[in-house]
C-alpha positions as CSV (number, residue, x, y, z in Angstrom):
1,M,-0.2,0.0,-0.3
2,L,1.0,3.7,-0.5
3,T,3.0,4.6,3.0
4,G,4.8,7.9,2.2
5,L,4.0,10.8,-0.5
6,S,7.0,13.8,-0.7
7,I,5.9,16.3,-3.5
8,R,8.8,19.2,-4.5
9,N,8.0,22.2,-6.4
10,V,4.3,20.3,-8.6
11,V,2.3,23.1,-9.2
12,L,1.3,25.3,-5.7
13,I,2.8,22.4,-4.0
14,E,6.3,24.0,-2.4
15,A,7.3,21.3,-0.1
16,L,4.8,18.5,1.3
17,D,5.6,15.2,3.0
18,L,2.6,12.9,3.5
19,A,2.3,9.7,5.4
20,F,-0.7,7.2,5.0
21,G,-1.9,4.2,6.8
22,R,-4.2,1.1,6.3
23,G,-8.1,1.9,6.0
24,L,-9.9,4.7,4.7
25,G,-8.2,8.2,4.0
26,V,-10.5,10.9,3.3
27,L,-9.0,14.2,1.5
28,T,-11.6,17.5,1.9
29,G,-10.5,21.1,1.1
30,E,-12.5,24.1,-0.6
31,T,-13.3,23.7,-4.3
32,G,-9.7,24.6,-6.0
33,A,-7.5,24.1,-3.3
34,G,-5.4,21.8,-5.0
35,K,-6.9,18.5,-4.7
36,S,-6.5,17.5,-8.3
37,I,-2.4,18.5,-7.9
38,L,-2.2,15.6,-5.4
39,L,-3.8,13.3,-7.9
40,D,-1.5,15.1,-10.7
41,S,1.4,14.1,-8.2
42,L,0.5,10.9,-7.6
43,G,0.1,10.0,-11.9
44,L,3.3,10.6,-12.4
45,V,5.3,8.3,-10.3
46,L,2.8,6.3,-12.2
47,G,3.6,7.0,-15.6
48,D,1.5,9.7,-16.4
49,R,2.8,11.9,-18.9
50,A,5.1,14.9,-17.8
51,D,4.2,18.3,-18.5
52,A,5.9,21.4,-18.3
53,G,3.1,23.3,-16.8
54,L,3.5,21.2,-13.3
55,I,6.2,22.6,-12.8
56,R,6.0,25.4,-9.8
57,A,6.3,29.1,-11.5
58,G,9.9,30.0,-10.5
59,T,11.8,27.3,-10.2
60,D,13.5,24.6,-12.7
61,E,12.5,21.3,-11.3
62,A,9.8,19.2,-9.6
63,S,10.2,16.1,-7.8
64,V,7.7,13.4,-6.3
65,T,8.4,10.6,-4.7
66,A,5.8,7.7,-3.3
67,T,6.7,5.0,-1.0
68,F,5.2,1.5,-0.8
69,E,5.4,-1.1,1.6
70,F,4.0,-5.0,1.5
71,A,3.8,-7.7,3.5
72,S,4.9,-9.8,0.6
73,L,5.7,-8.5,-3.2
74,P,2.5,-9.3,-5.2
75,D,3.1,-11.4,-7.9
76,A,2.5,-9.2,-10.9
77,L,4.8,-6.2,-9.2
78,A,7.6,-8.9,-8.5
79,S,7.7,-10.2,-12.1
80,A,7.6,-6.6,-13.6
81,L,10.3,-5.9,-11.3
82,A,12.5,-9.0,-12.0
83,E,12.2,-8.7,-15.7
84,A,13.8,-5.1,-15.1
85,E,16.5,-6.5,-12.9
86,I,15.6,-4.6,-9.9
87,A,15.6,-6.7,-6.6
88,V,13.4,-5.5,-3.6
89,E,14.5,-7.6,-0.8
90,P,11.1,-8.9,1.6
91,G,10.0,-6.5,3.4
92,E,12.4,-3.5,1.6
93,P,10.0,-0.7,0.8
94,L,9.7,-0.2,-2.8
95,I,10.1,3.9,-3.4
96,I,9.4,5.6,-7.1
97,R,10.4,8.7,-7.3
98,R,9.9,10.9,-10.8
99,R,12.0,14.1,-11.5
100,L,10.7,16.9,-14.0
101,R,13.2,19.9,-15.5
102,S,12.1,22.4,-17.2
103,E,14.2,22.7,-20.7
104,G,12.5,26.0,-22.2
105,G,9.5,26.7,-23.1
106,N,7.0,23.7,-23.1
107,A,9.8,21.3,-22.9
108,V,10.3,19.3,-20.4
109,G,13.0,16.5,-19.1
110,S,11.9,13.5,-16.8
111,R,13.8,11.2,-15.0
112,A,12.2,8.0,-13.4
113,F,14.0,5.8,-10.7
114,V,12.9,2.9,-8.8
115,N,14.9,2.3,-5.5
116,D,17.5,4.8,-7.1
117,Q,17.8,2.7,-10.0
118,P,17.1,4.6,-13.3
119,V,14.2,3.3,-14.7
120,S,11.3,3.7,-18.0
121,V,8.1,5.5,-17.5
122,A,7.0,2.7,-19.5
123,L,8.1,0.4,-16.4
124,L,6.1,3.4,-13.7
125,R,3.1,2.1,-16.3
126,E,3.3,-1.4,-15.8
127,L,3.9,-1.2,-12.2
128,A,1.3,1.4,-11.8
129,K,-1.7,-1.8,-12.6
130,G,-0.3,-3.7,-9.3
131,L,-0.1,-0.2,-7.0
132,V,-3.0,1.9,-7.5
133,E,-6.6,1.9,-9.2
134,L,-7.6,5.1,-9.3
135,H,-11.4,5.6,-10.3
136,G,-12.3,9.5,-11.0
137,Q,-14.4,11.4,-13.6
138,H,-12.1,10.8,-16.5
139,D,-11.6,7.3,-15.5
140,D,-10.2,5.0,-18.3
141,R,-8.3,2.2,-16.4
142,G,-9.2,-0.4,-13.5
143,L,-13.0,-1.3,-13.6
144,V,-13.5,0.5,-16.7
145,N,-11.6,-1.0,-19.1
146,A,-13.2,-4.4,-20.6
147,R,-9.9,-6.3,-21.0
148,G,-9.8,-7.2,-17.3
149,H,-13.3,-7.6,-17.3
150,R,-13.0,-11.6,-17.4
151,A,-10.2,-11.9,-15.0
152,L,-12.9,-10.5,-12.7
153,L,-15.6,-12.7,-13.3
154,D,-13.2,-15.4,-13.5
155,R,-12.3,-14.3,-9.6
156,Y,-15.9,-13.7,-9.0
157,A,-16.5,-17.1,-9.9
158,R,-13.6,-19.1,-8.6
159,A,-13.2,-20.7,-11.6
160,E,-10.5,-23.1,-12.7
161,V,-8.6,-21.1,-15.2
162,G,-5.9,-22.8,-14.6
163,E,-7.0,-26.1,-15.8
164,V,-8.3,-24.5,-19.0
165,S,-4.7,-22.9,-19.6
166,A,-3.2,-26.2,-19.4
167,A,-5.9,-28.1,-21.9
168,W,-4.8,-25.2,-24.1
169,D,-1.1,-25.7,-24.0
170,K,-1.9,-29.3,-24.7
171,W,-3.9,-28.9,-27.0
172,R,-2.0,-26.3,-29.0
173,A,1.2,-28.5,-28.9
174,A,-0.1,-31.7,-30.0
175,E,-1.6,-29.5,-33.1
176,S,1.9,-28.1,-33.5
177,A,3.5,-32.0,-33.2
178,L,0.8,-33.0,-36.0
179,A,1.7,-30.3,-38.6
180,E,5.2,-30.6,-38.2
181,A,5.1,-34.5,-38.6
182,K,2.5,-34.1,-41.4
183,A,5.4,-31.3,-43.1
184,R,8.1,-33.9,-42.9
185,L,6.1,-36.4,-44.2
186,A,5.0,-34.4,-47.4
187,A,9.0,-32.9,-47.6
188,A,10.4,-36.4,-47.3
189,S,7.5,-38.1,-49.7
190,A,8.5,-35.4,-52.7
191,E,12.4,-36.5,-52.2
192,Q,11.6,-40.2,-51.6
193,D,12.6,-41.6,-55.4
194,L,16.1,-39.3,-55.2
195,L,16.7,-40.7,-51.7
196,V,16.4,-44.3,-52.9
197,A,18.8,-43.3,-55.8
198,H,21.2,-41.8,-53.5
199,L,20.8,-44.7,-50.7
200,A,21.6,-47.3,-53.5
201,E,24.2,-45.2,-54.8
202,L,26.0,-44.8,-51.5
203,A,25.3,-48.8,-50.5
204,L,27.1,-49.6,-53.5
205,L,30.5,-47.2,-53.0
206,A,30.1,-48.6,-49.1
207,P,31.7,-46.1,-47.5
208,E,33.9,-46.6,-44.0
209,V,34.7,-44.4,-41.4
210,G,38.5,-43.4,-41.3
211,E,39.2,-45.0,-45.1
212,E,39.5,-41.8,-46.9
213,A,42.7,-41.0,-44.4
214,E,44.2,-45.1,-44.9
215,L,44.0,-45.1,-48.5
216,A,45.3,-41.5,-49.2
217,E,48.4,-42.6,-46.5
218,Q,48.8,-45.9,-48.8
219,R,48.8,-43.7,-51.8
220,A,51.4,-41.3,-50.7
221,S,53.7,-44.1,-49.5
222,M,52.8,-45.8,-53.1
223,Q,53.8,-42.6,-55.0
224,K,56.7,-41.7,-53.1
225,G,58.3,-45.6,-54.0
226,E,57.5,-44.6,-57.2
227,R,59.9,-41.8,-56.7
228,L,62.9,-43.6,-54.9
229,S,62.7,-46.7,-57.2
230,G,65.7,-45.9,-59.5
231,D,68.0,-45.0,-56.4
232,L,67.0,-48.3,-54.3
233,A,68.2,-50.0,-57.1
234,E,71.3,-48.8,-57.5
235,L,71.7,-48.7,-53.7
236,Q,70.7,-52.4,-54.0
237,H,73.3,-53.6,-56.8
238,L,75.9,-51.6,-54.7
239,W,75.5,-54.3,-51.4
240,T,74.7,-57.3,-53.5
241,G,76.6,-59.6,-55.6
242,S,80.2,-60.9,-55.9
243,D,82.2,-57.7,-56.6
244,S,79.8,-55.8,-53.9
245,A,81.5,-53.5,-50.9
246,L,79.8,-55.9,-48.5
247,A,81.3,-58.8,-50.2
248,S,84.9,-57.0,-50.2
249,L,84.0,-56.6,-46.5
250,R,83.4,-60.3,-45.5
251,S,86.4,-61.8,-47.6
252,A,88.5,-59.2,-46.0
253,S,87.4,-60.6,-42.9
254,R,88.4,-64.0,-43.8
255,R,92.1,-63.2,-44.6
256,L,92.5,-61.1,-41.6
257,D,90.7,-63.9,-39.5
258,R,94.0,-66.5,-40.5
259,I,96.8,-63.9,-39.3
260,A,95.2,-61.8,-36.5
261,H,96.6,-63.9,-33.7
262,E,100.1,-63.1,-35.0
263,H,100.0,-59.4,-33.1
264,P,97.7,-57.6,-31.1
265,L,97.0,-54.9,-33.8
266,L,95.6,-57.5,-36.1
267,T,93.4,-58.6,-33.1
268,E,91.8,-55.1,-32.9
269,A,91.5,-54.5,-36.7
270,M,89.7,-57.6,-37.2
271,E,87.4,-56.6,-34.2
272,A,86.7,-53.6,-36.0
273,L,86.0,-55.0,-39.2
274,D,83.7,-57.7,-37.9
275,R,81.8,-54.3,-36.8
276,A,81.5,-53.1,-40.0
277,V,80.4,-56.4,-41.5
278,I,77.6,-56.3,-38.8
279,E,76.8,-52.9,-39.6
280,A,76.6,-52.9,-43.0
281,S,74.5,-56.2,-43.3
282,E,72.0,-54.4,-41.0
283,A,72.0,-51.8,-43.9
284,E,71.4,-54.1,-46.0
285,D,68.5,-55.7,-44.3
286,K,66.5,-52.2,-43.8
287,L,67.5,-51.4,-47.7
288,E,65.9,-54.8,-48.7
289,K,62.7,-53.8,-46.1
290,A,62.7,-50.2,-47.7
291,A,62.7,-51.5,-50.8
292,E,59.6,-54.0,-49.8
293,A,57.7,-51.1,-48.1
294,L,58.6,-48.5,-50.8
295,S,57.2,-50.9,-53.5
296,H,54.2,-49.9,-55.5
297,D,51.7,-52.4,-58.1
298,P,51.0,-49.3,-60.7
299,L,47.3,-51.7,-60.6
300,L,47.0,-51.6,-56.9
301,L,48.2,-47.7,-56.8
302,D,45.1,-46.6,-59.5
303,R,42.9,-48.8,-58.0
304,I,43.2,-46.7,-54.9
305,E,43.5,-43.5,-56.4
306,T,39.9,-44.1,-58.5
307,R,38.8,-45.4,-54.7
308,L,40.0,-42.2,-53.6
309,F,38.0,-39.6,-56.0
310,D,34.7,-42.0,-55.8
311,L,34.3,-41.3,-52.2
312,R,35.5,-37.7,-52.7
313,A,33.2,-37.3,-55.1
314,A,30.2,-38.6,-53.0
315,G,31.5,-36.1,-50.0
316,R,31.0,-33.3,-52.3
317,K,27.7,-34.2,-53.8
318,H,26.0,-35.0,-50.2
319,G,27.5,-31.6,-48.9
320,C,29.9,-33.7,-46.2
321,S,33.3,-35.4,-45.6
322,V,33.8,-38.8,-46.3
323,D,33.7,-39.6,-43.0
324,D,30.4,-38.6,-42.7
325,L,28.6,-40.6,-45.5
326,P,27.7,-43.6,-43.3
327,A,25.9,-41.8,-41.2
328,R,24.3,-39.7,-44.0
329,M,23.4,-42.8,-45.2
330,A,21.5,-43.8,-41.6
331,E,19.7,-40.3,-42.2
332,M,18.3,-41.7,-45.5
333,R,17.2,-44.6,-44.2
334,A,15.3,-43.4,-41.3
335,A,14.2,-40.4,-43.8
336,L,12.8,-43.9,-46.2
337,D,11.3,-45.3,-42.9
338,Q,9.3,-42.5,-41.6
339,I,7.7,-42.3,-44.8
340,E,6.8,-46.0,-44.8
341,G,5.8,-45.5,-41.0
342,G,4.8,-41.8,-41.5
343,E,1.3,-42.7,-41.9
344,A,0.7,-44.4,-38.9
345,S,2.7,-42.4,-36.6
346,I,0.2,-38.9,-38.1
347,A,-2.7,-41.4,-36.9
348,G,-1.4,-41.4,-34.2
349,L,-0.3,-37.8,-33.5
350,A,-3.9,-36.8,-35.0
351,R,-5.7,-39.1,-32.2
352,A,-3.8,-37.6,-29.7
353,A,-4.8,-33.7,-31.2
354,Q,-8.3,-34.5,-31.6
355,D,-8.3,-35.9,-27.8
356,A,-6.5,-33.1,-26.5
357,G,-9.0,-30.9,-28.1
358,L,-12.0,-32.8,-27.0
359,D,-10.6,-32.0,-23.3
360,Y,-10.0,-28.3,-23.9
361,R,-13.5,-27.8,-24.9
362,A,-14.8,-29.7,-22.4
363,K,-13.1,-27.8,-19.8
364,A,-13.4,-24.6,-21.7
365,E,-17.6,-25.7,-21.8
366,S,-17.2,-26.3,-18.4
367,L,-15.5,-22.2,-17.4
368,S,-18.5,-21.1,-19.5
369,V,-21.3,-22.7,-17.4
370,A,-19.1,-21.4,-14.1
371,R,-18.7,-18.1,-16.0
372,A,-22.6,-17.7,-17.1
373,E,-23.7,-18.5,-13.1
374,A,-21.5,-16.3,-11.8
375,A,-22.4,-13.5,-14.0
376,R,-26.4,-13.9,-13.0
377,R,-24.9,-13.7,-9.3
378,L,-22.9,-10.6,-10.1
379,D,-25.9,-8.9,-11.8
380,A,-28.2,-9.5,-8.7
381,A,-25.3,-8.1,-6.1
382,V,-24.9,-5.2,-8.2
383,A,-28.2,-4.5,-9.0
384,A,-28.8,-4.6,-5.1
385,E,-26.1,-2.0,-4.5
386,L,-27.8,0.7,-7.0
387,A,-30.8,1.8,-5.6
388,P,-28.4,3.0,-2.1
389,L,-26.2,4.9,-4.5
390,K,-29.3,6.8,-6.1
391,L,-28.9,4.5,-9.3
392,D,-32.2,2.3,-9.1
393,A,-33.4,3.5,-12.5
394,A,-29.8,1.8,-13.9
395,R,-29.3,-1.7,-15.3
396,F,-26.1,-3.4,-14.3
397,R,-25.6,-7.0,-17.1
398,T,-22.2,-9.0,-17.0
399,A,-22.3,-10.2,-20.8
400,V,-20.6,-13.9,-21.4
401,V,-20.3,-13.5,-25.0
402,R,-19.1,-17.0,-27.6
403,L,-16.0,-16.0,-29.3
404,P,-15.1,-17.3,-32.8
405,E,-13.4,-20.7,-32.8
406,D,-9.9,-18.6,-33.9
407,R,-10.5,-16.5,-30.7
408,W,-10.5,-19.2,-28.5
409,G,-7.1,-19.2,-25.7
410,P,-5.7,-20.3,-22.7
411,H,-8.8,-18.1,-20.5
412,G,-11.5,-20.0,-22.7
413,V,-13.9,-19.7,-25.7
414,D,-16.1,-16.5,-24.1
415,A,-15.1,-12.9,-24.2
416,A,-16.8,-11.0,-21.2
417,E,-17.6,-7.1,-20.2
418,F,-19.8,-5.5,-17.2
419,L,-22.8,-3.3,-19.5
420,I,-25.1,-0.9,-18.1
421,S,-28.1,0.9,-19.1
422,T,-28.6,4.3,-17.3
423,N,-32.0,4.6,-18.2
424,P,-35.6,2.9,-18.8
425,G,-36.1,1.5,-22.2
426,A,-32.0,2.4,-23.2
427,D,-30.2,-0.4,-24.4
428,F,-26.9,-1.3,-22.5
429,A,-23.5,0.1,-23.2
430,P,-19.9,-0.4,-22.1
431,L,-18.9,1.6,-18.6
432,A,-17.3,4.7,-19.8
433,K,-19.1,5.1,-23.1
434,I,-23.2,5.8,-21.1
435,A,-22.0,6.7,-17.8
436,S,-21.5,10.4,-16.5
437,G,-18.5,11.2,-14.2
438,G,-20.4,11.0,-10.9
439,E,-22.6,8.0,-11.7
440,L,-19.8,5.7,-13.2
441,S,-17.7,6.7,-10.3
442,R,-20.8,5.1,-8.2
443,F,-21.3,2.2,-10.5
444,I,-17.6,1.1,-10.5
445,L,-18.1,1.6,-6.4
446,A,-21.6,-0.7,-6.8
447,L,-19.2,-3.1,-8.4
448,K,-16.7,-3.4,-6.2
449,V,-18.8,-4.0,-3.8
450,A,-20.0,-6.5,-5.1
451,L,-17.0,-8.0,-6.4
452,A,-15.4,-7.8,-2.8
453,E,-12.3,-8.6,-5.1
454,E,-9.2,-9.6,-4.2
455,G,-5.8,-9.4,-5.9
456,G,-6.2,-5.4,-7.3
457,A,-4.2,-2.9,-7.2
458,A,-2.8,-2.5,-3.4
459,T,-4.2,0.9,-3.5
460,V,-7.4,2.2,-4.7
461,I,-8.6,6.0,-5.4
462,F,-12.2,7.4,-5.7
463,D,-12.2,11.1,-6.9
464,E,-15.1,13.0,-6.1
465,I,-17.2,9.8,-6.2
466,D,-20.1,11.5,-3.8
467,R,-20.3,14.5,-6.8
468,G,-23.7,15.7,-7.2
469,V,-25.4,13.2,-4.4
470,G,-26.2,14.3,-0.3
471,G,-28.1,13.0,2.6
472,A,-28.5,9.0,2.7
473,V,-26.8,8.5,-0.5
474,A,-23.7,9.8,0.4
475,S,-24.0,7.7,3.6
476,A,-24.4,4.7,1.6
477,I,-21.4,6.1,-0.4
478,G,-19.4,6.1,3.0
479,E,-20.7,2.7,4.6
480,R,-19.4,0.9,1.1
481,L,-16.4,3.1,0.9
482,A,-15.4,2.1,4.5
483,R,-16.0,-1.7,3.9
484,L,-13.8,-2.1,1.1
485,A,-11.3,0.2,3.0
486,A,-11.5,-2.5,5.9
487,G,-9.2,-5.2,4.2
488,G,-6.5,-2.4,2.8
489,Q,-6.0,1.1,1.4
490,L,-8.7,3.6,-0.1
491,L,-8.0,7.3,-0.7
492,A,-11.1,9.1,-1.2
493,V,-11.5,12.8,-2.5
494,T,-14.9,13.8,-1.3
495,H,-16.9,16.9,-0.5
496,S,-19.3,15.1,1.7
497,P,-19.0,15.5,5.3
498,Q,-21.1,11.9,5.6
499,V,-18.5,10.5,3.5
500,A,-15.2,12.2,5.6
501,A,-16.7,11.3,8.8
502,R,-16.2,7.2,7.6
503,G,-12.6,8.2,7.6
504,T,-9.8,6.3,9.4
505,A,-8.1,9.6,8.6
506,H,-8.6,12.4,7.3
507,Y,-6.1,15.0,5.3
508,L,-7.4,18.5,4.9
509,I,-6.0,20.1,1.8
510,A,-5.9,24.2,2.0
511,K,-4.5,27.1,-0.4
512,S,-3.1,29.9,1.3
513,S,-1.6,33.2,-0.1
514,Q,1.5,35.4,0.9
515,G,1.6,38.4,-1.8
516,T,1.8,37.0,-5.3
517,V,2.7,33.5,-3.9
518,T,0.2,31.1,-3.4
519,R,0.7,27.8,-1.7
520,T,-1.3,24.5,-1.4
521,S,-0.6,22.8,2.0
522,V,-1.9,19.1,3.2
523,V,-2.0,18.5,6.6
524,Q,-3.5,15.5,8.5
525,L,-6.4,16.4,11.4
526,D,-6.6,15.2,14.8
527,A,-10.2,14.2,15.9
528,Q,-10.6,18.4,17.1
529,G,-9.5,19.5,13.6
530,R,-11.8,16.9,11.9
531,Q,-14.9,17.8,13.3
532,E,-14.2,21.3,12.3
533,E,-13.9,20.6,9.3
534,I,-16.6,18.3,8.8
535,A,-18.6,20.9,10.4
536,R,-17.1,23.6,7.7
537,M,-18.6,21.3,4.9
538,L,-22.0,20.7,6.4
539,S,-22.4,24.7,7.2
540,G,-20.3,26.5,4.7
541,A,-17.8,29.5,5.7
542,E,-19.4,30.4,9.0
543,I,-19.8,27.0,11.2
544,T,-22.5,27.2,13.6
545,P,-23.2,25.3,16.7
546,E,-25.8,23.3,15.1
547,A,-23.0,22.1,12.1
548,R,-20.6,21.2,15.2
549,A,-23.0,19.3,16.9
550,Q,-24.3,17.3,13.7
551,A,-20.6,16.9,13.0
552,E,-20.3,15.2,16.2
553,R,-23.3,13.0,15.6
554,L,-21.7,11.7,12.0
555,L,-18.6,10.8,14.0
556,E,-19.6,8.8,16.5
557,Q,-22.3,7.2,14.0
558,A,-19.1,6.3,11.9
C-alpha cells in the first residue's frame, strides 16, 4: 500500500510530505484548494505524461516520491521488477521517484527511479497496475477497462482457469506436433525417389569411417616408392653380388682372421672389421625392407586413386566429409523408414490432437457454465447496490459472449464485459460510454462492493465519487467505501461530510496566499480538527454550533 508521498515544487505545492496508513483516508478542502494537484503528482510516479505546467512557477525542477510497502510483494509487481533486474528484498519498501526539469518553453525533461535505479516511464506504467487503482471523472483504467472484466468475473466465480490454460497448451502442442509431422512427411515423400537413388549409390560405394585417411596414406607411400625406385635399385646393386662392397668386406674379414693372432693390432683390426660387416649387413637388411615397403603395384595404385576419387566425389555431392557418408546413409534410411511408417505416426498424432482438443473444449465449456452462473449472481449483487447509490433507474449486466474458434485461447472460449443501462428502455453499453462522471464512480463502487475482489491494486482511490449527491446517498457511499477499505487501503477525495466522517484518517487540503505567492498545503487532522472540517463542510463559510453538533453525530455514527 501507499505509505508515503513527498512532493517538491509541483504547481502550488512547494514542499509536502504525507504519510498514509491502512483503512479509509479521506481528503477534503474547498473547491480549488489543490486536490487535483495531489492526484496529478501521484500520477507522475505512476507513469503519467510529464508536463512543463506541473513545475512550480519560479523553479526549474519538480519531483515526486511515493513509498509503497507490502507484507509480501504481489506476483505481478515482482515479475515486472525482476524483468527490469531490480531486486526488492522481503520487507523492503518500493520507492518510486519521478523528477521533472524545465528545458525551456513547453519542453520538459523527465527521469524515473525505482529504489534509486534509473528506469523507463513504461516500467512505471506497468507497475502502476498493481500499485494504484484510480477511479475519477475521466477514469479509463481499472474496472472501466473491458480487458480486465473476464479475469474479474473468473475470480468472482472462483473458476479453475488454470486447468483450461493447461488444456489449451496441451492442445496447441499436439496440433503443432501433428503439423510438423505432416510437413516432414510431405517433404520426405517429395524426395522419396531421390532418396532411394542416393542410398543405392552410397550402398554400392559402401564408404567406411577412416577409409579416406587410410587410402590417402597408402597412395602417398606408393607414390613415394615410385619416385625412389631407381635410387633403391642402384643401392641394392651396391650391396649385392660378388663384387659388392659387402662381399669385399667379408672377404677381407676372412683373410684377416687367418693372421690376426700374429699381432695385437691385427686382432683389433679384425674386431673393427667384424663390426663394419655387422653394420653393413644391417644396412643391407633395412634397404631390402625399405624397398619392399616402398614397392608399388601400378594397378593397385590406380585402384586406390579411383576409390579416393569416388569417395570424395560422393562427399561433395552430399555436402559432407567422406567420414560422414555412413551417417548420411543412416539419415536416408531413417527418412525412408519415416515415409513408410509416417501415415501410422500421423494417425497417432492426429488422435492425440483430437483428444486434447476434446479435453480443452470440455474444460472450456465447464468454465463457460461457471461464468454464466457467476454473471447472474454478480448482476443480482450489483443490482442490490444501485438503489442506495441513487442509481435505481439503472441496470447492470455482465455479458458473457462466445468467441469464434480462431479467438479461443488459454482463458477459454468466452469474452466478458460489464454493461450498463442508465435509463429505462435504453440499450446496454460499456461503462465508460454511457455513464456520466459521478454515475460512473458510483457504478464502479457498486461493482467493487459486489465483487469484494482480491488481487487488485494495493491502493484504491476514488476522486469525488459523491459529486452531485448528498444525504442518504452520501451516507451509503461512505458506508461502502469504509467496507471496502477494511481489508486494505482506500483514499477518497470528497466533498461529502457523510463520507468524510467514515475516514480512519482525514487530510485537509488548503490554499493560502502571501503577496503574489500562492501555496497549497495538506495536513492530517486530529479529532478536533476533523470535527471542525466536517462542520465547515456542513455549514459553509460560517461554522455554527448546530453544524459542530451534527459533525459530532456523524463521527459518532461512523
